[in-house]
C-alpha positions as CSV (number, residue, x, y, z in Angstrom):
1,X,137.6,42.2,29.1
2,X,135.8,45.8,29.2
3,X,132.7,46.2,29.4
4,X,130.1,48.4,28.3
5,X,127.1,49.9,29.4
6,X,124.7,47.1,27.1
7,X,122.2,49.0,26.4
8,X,121.2,53.0,27.4
9,X,117.5,51.8,28.6
10,X,115.2,54.2,28.0
11,X,113.0,55.4,31.0
12,X,110.9,58.1,29.0
13,X,108.2,56.5,27.3
14,X,108.2,58.5,23.7
15,X,105.3,58.7,22.1
16,X,105.4,59.3,18.7
17,X,103.4,62.5,18.8
18,X,106.8,63.6,20.0
19,X,108.8,62.7,16.7
20,X,107.9,64.9,14.5
21,X,110.6,67.2,15.7
22,X,113.1,64.6,15.7
23,X,112.9,63.6,11.4
24,X,116.3,64.8,11.5
25,X,118.1,62.6,13.6
26,X,117.6,59.2,12.1
27,X,118.1,56.2,14.3
28,X,118.4,53.1,10.8
29,X,118.8,50.1,12.7
30,X,118.1,47.8,9.7
31,X,121.3,47.4,6.9
32,X,120.2,45.2,4.7
33,X,117.2,47.2,3.3
34,X,118.4,50.7,4.5
35,X,115.7,53.3,3.9
36,X,115.8,56.9,4.9
37,X,112.8,59.5,6.5
38,X,112.0,61.6,4.5
39,X,109.3,65.1,5.2
40,X,107.8,66.8,2.6
41,X,104.8,69.3,3.0
42,X,104.5,68.3,6.4
43,X,103.9,64.7,5.8
44,X,106.9,61.5,5.6
45,X,108.7,58.7,4.0
46,X,110.7,56.7,2.4
47,X,114.0,57.1,0.0
48,X,116.4,54.8,-0.7
49,X,120.1,55.4,-0.1
50,X,119.9,56.5,-3.8
51,X,117.7,59.1,-2.8
52,X,114.8,57.5,-5.1
53,X,111.4,57.9,-2.7
54,X,109.9,54.4,-2.0
55,X,107.4,55.0,-0.1
56,X,105.3,58.0,-0.6
57,X,105.3,61.4,1.8
58,X,101.9,60.5,3.5
59,X,101.5,60.0,6.7
60,X,101.6,62.3,10.0
61,X,103.9,60.8,11.8
62,X,107.0,58.3,11.1
63,X,109.8,56.7,13.1
64,X,112.6,55.0,11.5
65,X,113.3,51.3,10.6
66,X,113.1,48.2,13.4
67,X,113.2,44.9,13.0
68,X,111.9,45.5,9.4
69,X,108.9,47.4,10.8
70,X,108.4,51.8,10.6
71,X,105.4,52.7,13.1
72,X,103.5,55.2,11.1
73,X,100.5,57.8,11.6
74,X,97.5,57.1,8.9
75,X,93.8,59.3,9.4
76,X,94.9,59.7,13.2
77,X,95.4,55.9,14.3
78,X,99.3,54.5,14.5
79,X,99.6,50.8,12.4
80,X,103.1,49.3,11.5
81,X,104.1,49.1,7.5
82,X,107.3,47.1,6.5
83,X,109.8,47.7,3.7
84,X,108.4,47.8,1.3
85,X,105.0,50.1,2.0
86,X,102.1,47.0,2.9
87,X,100.9,47.4,6.1
88,X,102.2,44.8,8.4
89,X,100.0,45.7,11.5
90,X,96.8,47.4,11.0
91,X,96.1,51.4,11.7
92,X,94.1,49.9,15.2
93,X,96.3,52.3,18.2
94,X,96.7,55.7,19.6
95,X,99.9,55.9,20.1
96,X,102.8,53.1,19.2
97,X,106.7,53.1,19.3
98,X,109.5,50.9,17.3
99,X,110.3,47.0,17.7
100,X,112.7,47.0,19.8
101,X,114.1,43.2,20.8
102,X,111.2,42.3,19.2
103,X,108.5,43.6,20.7
104,X,106.9,47.0,20.4
105,X,104.9,49.2,22.8
106,X,101.3,50.3,21.4
107,X,98.5,52.3,23.7
108,X,94.5,51.7,23.2
109,X,91.8,53.3,24.3
110,X,95.2,55.0,27.3
111,X,95.9,51.3,27.8
112,X,99.4,50.0,27.1
113,X,100.2,46.7,25.6
114,X,103.0,45.1,24.8
115,X,103.0,43.4,20.9
116,X,105.0,41.2,18.7
117,X,105.1,41.9,14.9
118,X,102.4,39.8,14.1
119,X,99.9,42.8,15.8
120,X,99.3,40.1,18.7
121,X,98.4,41.8,22.4
122,X,101.6,39.4,24.3
123,X,100.8,41.1,27.9
124,X,99.5,44.7,29.3
125,X,101.5,46.3,32.3
126,X,100.3,49.4,34.1
127,X,102.4,51.9,34.9
128,X,103.7,55.7,34.4
129,X,106.9,54.5,32.9
130,X,107.4,52.1,30.6
131,X,110.9,51.3,28.5
132,X,111.6,49.7,25.7
133,X,113.3,46.3,25.5
134,X,116.8,45.1,25.6
135,X,118.4,41.7,26.3
136,X,115.5,40.5,27.1
137,X,114.1,42.6,30.3
138,X,112.2,46.9,29.8
139,X,112.7,49.1,32.4
140,X,109.3,49.8,33.7
141,X,108.6,52.5,37.0
142,X,104.9,52.3,38.4
143,X,102.5,55.4,39.3
144,X,103.9,55.6,42.7
145,X,107.9,55.9,41.3
146,X,109.1,52.9,42.4
147,X,111.1,51.3,39.5
148,X,111.6,47.9,38.6
149,X,112.0,45.8,35.3
150,X,109.8,42.6,33.8
151,X,110.8,40.2,31.7
152,X,109.2,39.5,27.8
153,X,106.4,37.4,29.6
154,X,105.7,41.1,31.8
155,X,106.5,39.3,34.9
156,X,109.2,41.2,37.5
157,X,112.2,39.9,37.6
158,X,113.3,42.9,39.5
159,X,110.8,44.4,41.6
160,X,109.4,47.2,42.3
161,X,111.1,48.5,45.5
162,X,113.8,50.9,44.2
163,X,113.3,54.7,43.5
164,X,115.9,54.1,40.6
165,X,117.8,51.4,39.1
166,X,120.8,52.5,36.6
167,X,122.0,50.6,33.5
168,X,123.7,47.2,33.4
169,X,127.4,46.9,32.9
170,X,129.1,44.0,32.7
171,X,126.4,42.4,33.9
172,X,125.5,44.5,36.9
173,X,123.5,47.7,38.1
174,X,123.3,49.8,40.8
175,X,120.2,49.9,42.4
176,X,118.0,52.8,44.9
177,X,115.8,53.1,47.4
178,X,113.7,55.1,48.4
179,X,116.5,56.2,51.8
180,X,118.9,56.6,49.1
181,X,120.8,53.5,49.3
182,X,123.0,51.7,47.1
183,X,123.6,48.0,46.4
184,X,124.6,45.6,43.0
185,X,122.0,43.2,41.9
186,X,122.3,41.0,38.4
187,X,120.8,40.9,35.2
188,X,118.4,38.2,37.6
189,X,117.8,40.6,40.3
190,X,119.8,38.5,42.7
191,X,121.4,41.0,45.2
192,X,125.8,41.2,44.6
193,X,126.0,44.2,47.3
194,X,123.8,45.0,49.8
195,X,121.8,48.1,50.2
196,X,123.9,50.7,52.1
197,X,127.4,48.7,52.7
198,X,128.7,51.6,50.1
199,X,127.7,54.9,50.0
200,X,127.3,55.2,45.9
201,X,128.7,52.8,43.5
202,X,130.2,53.7,40.0
203,X,129.9,52.0,37.0
204,X,131.3,49.0,36.1
205,X,134.1,49.2,33.1
206,X,137.0,46.5,32.9
207,X,134.4,44.2,35.3
208,X,135.7,46.8,38.3
209,X,133.7,49.4,39.8
210,X,135.2,51.8,42.4
211,X,132.5,52.7,45.2
212,X,132.9,55.0,48.7
213,X,132.4,53.8,51.9
214,X,130.9,56.2,54.7
215,X,132.2,59.1,56.2
216,X,134.9,58.3,58.7
217,X,137.1,60.4,61.1
218,X,141.0,61.3,60.3
219,X,143.7,61.0,62.5
220,X,143.3,64.9,62.4
221,X,139.9,65.5,63.8
222,X,138.2,65.6,60.2
223,X,135.5,64.3,58.1
224,X,136.3,61.9,55.2
225,X,134.9,59.4,52.7
226,X,137.2,56.2,51.8
227,X,136.7,54.8,48.1
228,X,137.7,51.3,47.5
229,X,137.6,49.6,43.8
230,X,135.4,46.0,43.9
231,X,134.8,43.9,41.6
232,X,131.7,42.2,39.8
233,X,131.0,39.6,42.8
234,X,131.2,42.8,44.8
235,X,134.4,41.5,46.9
236,X,136.5,45.0,48.0
237,X,139.8,44.4,46.2
238,X,141.9,48.2,47.5
239,X,140.0,50.7,49.3
240,X,142.0,54.2,50.4
241,X,143.9,54.7,53.4
242,X,141.6,57.1,56.3
243,X,145.1,59.6,55.9
244,X,145.3,59.2,52.1
245,X,144.6,62.7,50.6
246,X,145.0,60.9,46.8
247,X,141.5,59.8,45.6
248,X,140.7,58.7,41.8
249,X,139.0,60.0,38.9
250,X,136.7,58.8,36.6
251,X,136.4,55.0,36.2
252,X,138.6,51.8,35.7
253,X,140.1,51.5,32.6
254,X,141.6,48.8,31.3
255,X,142.5,47.7,35.3
256,X,143.4,51.0,35.9
257,X,142.5,54.2,37.6
258,X,143.6,57.5,37.1
259,X,144.4,59.1,40.1
260,X,144.6,62.7,42.0
261,X,147.9,62.6,43.8
262,X,148.4,65.2,47.1
263,X,151.8,67.2,47.3
264,X,152.8,66.6,50.4
265,X,155.9,68.7,50.4
266,X,154.1,71.6,49.2
267,X,153.9,73.7,52.5
268,X,151.3,75.7,51.7
269,X,149.2,72.8,50.8
270,X,149.7,71.5,54.0
271,X,146.4,71.2,56.0
272,X,144.0,71.0,53.3
273,X,141.1,68.0,53.7
274,X,140.5,69.1,49.6
275,X,143.0,69.7,47.8
276,X,143.4,72.5,45.0
277,X,144.3,71.8,42.2
278,X,147.9,73.1,42.8
279,X,148.2,71.1,45.3
280,X,147.3,67.6,42.8
281,X,149.1,66.3,40.5
282,X,148.4,62.8,39.0
283,X,149.2,58.8,38.9
284,X,148.1,55.8,37.6
285,X,147.0,53.0,40.8
286,X,145.7,49.4,39.3
287,X,142.9,48.0,40.8
288,X,145.1,46.0,43.7
289,X,146.1,49.8,44.7
290,X,149.8,49.3,43.3
291,X,150.9,52.9,41.2
292,X,151.7,52.1,38.8
293,X,152.7,56.0,37.8
294,X,153.8,57.8,41.0
295,X,155.9,60.5,39.5
296,X,155.9,63.9,40.3
297,X,156.6,65.4,36.8
298,X,154.2,64.0,35.6
299,X,151.0,66.4,35.6
300,X,148.7,65.1,34.1
301,X,147.6,61.1,32.8
302,X,144.8,59.8,30.2
303,X,143.0,56.4,30.7
304,X,144.8,53.5,29.5
305,X,143.6,52.4,25.7
306,X,144.9,49.7,23.5
307,X,147.6,48.5,26.1
308,X,148.6,52.5,25.8
309,X,148.3,55.9,27.9
310,X,148.7,59.2,27.2
311,X,150.8,61.5,30.1
312,X,151.7,65.2,30.2
313,X,154.5,66.1,32.5
314,X,154.5,69.5,33.8
315,X,157.0,70.9,30.6
316,X,153.8,70.7,28.7
317,X,155.5,67.9,26.9
318,X,153.1,65.0,25.9
319,X,154.0,60.7,25.8
320,X,152.6,57.7,24.9
321,X,153.5,54.9,27.9
322,X,152.9,51.3,27.9
323,X,151.7,49.0,31.4
324,X,154.4,48.3,32.4
325,X,154.8,52.7,32.6
326,X,157.6,51.6,30.1
327,X,157.8,55.3,27.4
328,X,156.9,54.4,24.1
329,X,157.5,57.7,22.8
330,X,159.2,61.0,24.5
331,X,159.4,63.9,23.0
332,X,157.8,67.4,22.6
333,X,156.3,67.2,19.5
334,X,153.0,66.0,19.8
335,X,149.6,66.6,21.2
336,X,146.6,64.0,21.0
337,X,143.5,64.4,20.3
338,X,141.1,63.0,23.4
339,X,140.2,60.2,22.4
340,X,143.7,58.2,22.8
341,X,144.1,54.9,21.2
342,X,141.1,53.2,19.4
343,X,141.6,50.7,16.9
344,X,145.2,50.6,17.0
345,X,145.1,54.0,16.2
346,X,145.2,58.1,17.7
347,X,145.6,61.0,16.1
348,X,148.1,63.6,17.1
349,X,149.1,67.4,16.9
350,X,152.7,67.1,15.5
351,X,154.0,70.3,15.9
352,X,157.7,69.8,13.8
353,X,155.2,69.3,10.6
354,X,151.9,71.1,11.8
355,X,149.9,68.6,11.3
356,X,147.2,66.1,12.2
357,X,148.6,62.6,12.2
358,X,147.6,59.5,12.7
359,X,149.6,57.3,14.9
360,X,149.9,53.4,15.6
361,X,151.2,52.0,18.7
362,X,154.0,52.4,19.1
363,X,154.0,56.0,18.2
364,X,155.2,55.1,14.0
365,X,153.3,57.8,11.7
366,X,150.3,56.0,9.7
367,X,149.0,59.1,7.7
368,X,149.2,62.8,8.3
369,X,146.1,64.8,6.9
370,X,145.3,67.9,8.5
371,X,146.7,71.2,8.6
372,X,147.9,71.4,12.3
373,X,145.7,74.7,13.1
374,X,142.4,72.9,12.2
375,X,140.0,73.0,14.8
376,X,138.5,68.6,15.8
377,X,135.4,68.5,17.0
378,X,134.8,64.4,16.8
379,X,135.8,61.4,15.3
380,X,134.1,58.4,13.9
381,X,136.3,55.5,14.4
382,X,134.1,53.0,13.9
383,X,133.2,54.6,10.0
384,X,136.2,56.4,9.5
385,X,135.5,60.2,9.2
386,X,136.6,63.8,11.8
387,X,134.2,66.8,12.2
388,X,136.3,69.7,11.6
389,X,135.6,73.3,12.9
390,X,135.6,76.1,10.4
391,X,136.5,79.7,11.8
392,X,134.5,82.6,12.1
393,X,131.0,80.5,11.8
394,X,131.5,78.5,8.7
395,X,130.1,75.4,10.2
396,X,131.9,71.8,10.3
397,X,133.1,69.6,7.3
398,X,133.6,66.5,7.5
399,X,137.0,64.8,6.1
400,X,137.8,60.8,5.7
401,X,140.7,59.6,7.3
402,X,143.3,60.1,3.9
403,X,142.4,64.0,5.3
404,X,139.9,64.1,1.8
405,X,137.4,66.2,2.4
406,X,133.9,65.0,2.0
407,X,131.7,68.0,3.0
408,X,132.8,71.3,2.7
409,X,130.2,74.0,4.3
410,X,131.3,76.8,2.1
411,X,129.4,74.9,-0.6
412,X,125.9,74.3,1.9
413,X,124.0,77.3,2.7
414,X,123.7,76.2,6.5
415,X,126.1,75.1,8.9
416,X,126.7,70.8,9.0
417,X,126.9,69.5,13.0
418,X,128.1,66.3,14.1
419,X,125.6,64.2,16.1
420,X,125.2,61.7,13.0
421,X,124.8,57.8,12.0
422,X,126.2,56.6,9.7
423,X,124.6,53.5,7.9
424,X,127.1,51.1,5.9
425,X,129.4,54.2,4.7
426,X,126.7,56.5,4.4
427,X,126.3,59.8,6.9
428,X,123.4,61.2,7.7
429,X,124.3,64.7,9.1
430,X,121.9,66.3,11.3
431,X,122.5,69.8,9.0
432,X,120.2,72.6,11.2
433,X,120.1,74.0,14.5
434,X,116.0,74.6,14.4
435,X,114.3,71.6,13.0
436,X,111.3,74.3,11.8
437,X,113.1,76.8,9.8
438,X,116.5,74.5,8.2
439,X,116.5,71.9,5.9
440,X,117.2,68.3,6.3
441,X,119.9,66.7,4.0
442,X,121.2,63.2,3.1
443,X,124.6,63.0,2.1
444,X,126.5,59.9,0.8
445,X,129.9,58.7,1.4
446,X,131.1,60.7,-1.8
447,X,129.5,64.0,0.3
448,X,126.8,63.7,-3.0
449,X,123.2,65.6,-2.1
450,X,120.5,62.5,-1.9
451,X,117.8,63.8,-0.9
452,X,117.1,67.8,0.7
453,X,113.4,68.1,1.8
454,X,111.7,71.2,1.4
455,X,110.7,72.1,4.3
């Protein structure tokens, strides 16, 4: 099981008065009835994916629709409308936020409250920072900067005794007190690892996390920090040797850790406490401390995904290995894009045919799509789009996984940048560097303009 951060809880409450600066960065969560937020002559409204305006641009401010409702401002008061433009919750608030997990945070006369979709006040909670609900929890910070977590009854499930509570991953979150001691809690606030047991606790991934221990003195008299790997119950599965100069890089992926290994045989590196780059090479360690790969001819390793990893030897040749460190492909003709394997495929630059191509986990070619000299900026594997960078400041284009150009910057009067939301096969392109000077444009899947703002 691979664990991701469940929700990027927001520690900053965003007033809708600031949303006007963000109107080009739509985040749409409802897929059944998608409405695009538009802006015309300084006012906000909504349009269908066809570009047909269904809610006139009459609002001073507006959020995207979440859970069937949108927060909008009219006559200097905030309320909520449904996808038909009908008032769902009357205009009675000084500010309002989008619904999340069935509740929304509103302010009236300076008093913050959480309301439901009927507009009923569920509870009020005073604090300097109040977050949105996700998984029945919301982060809060008191006026003296103490962090906690509340439930939907407004009760504290994690008391305000911490200076910081990090995001939950695999049902665990790192907490930090005001003495900067770190500990680990579960989603009910129970202590998994007591404060101060480890000097720091990393994020959980693959149900494991890397921790650092209090400083120790080596046999040579140097001060160093040991590191280790723990599971979600806080059990220490492995810890480094105090005289071992090897250390982990990043987080655990698929049960393996990328390691930076010390070149003990290099006389120029002896005596170094933290070896410099030319005294390191990379390997792979499992969570119990067994080395899967420790080859002095390998200079770089990636992260395991789909049971595969890309590695680079000292002659700058890329290879693919499986979880037993057996070579799936051993050659010098390709260079992978940074994502590695996603959904069973990887994008590589094939030197033999000078093309970007997709390969499967057995290194079989699936499709060659772009000239090898094309600069790839990002890939959306979920919706199968690729962002490419053009030469000489011509901006970026968007192509699909067959190599077909969806949006060509040569036909536009501005550069297209990634940083987009893709909903039901439609892509919203954030096509401006300065929100006040360049237009907002929506494109459909075929690259056709369905909405262009007038200001």
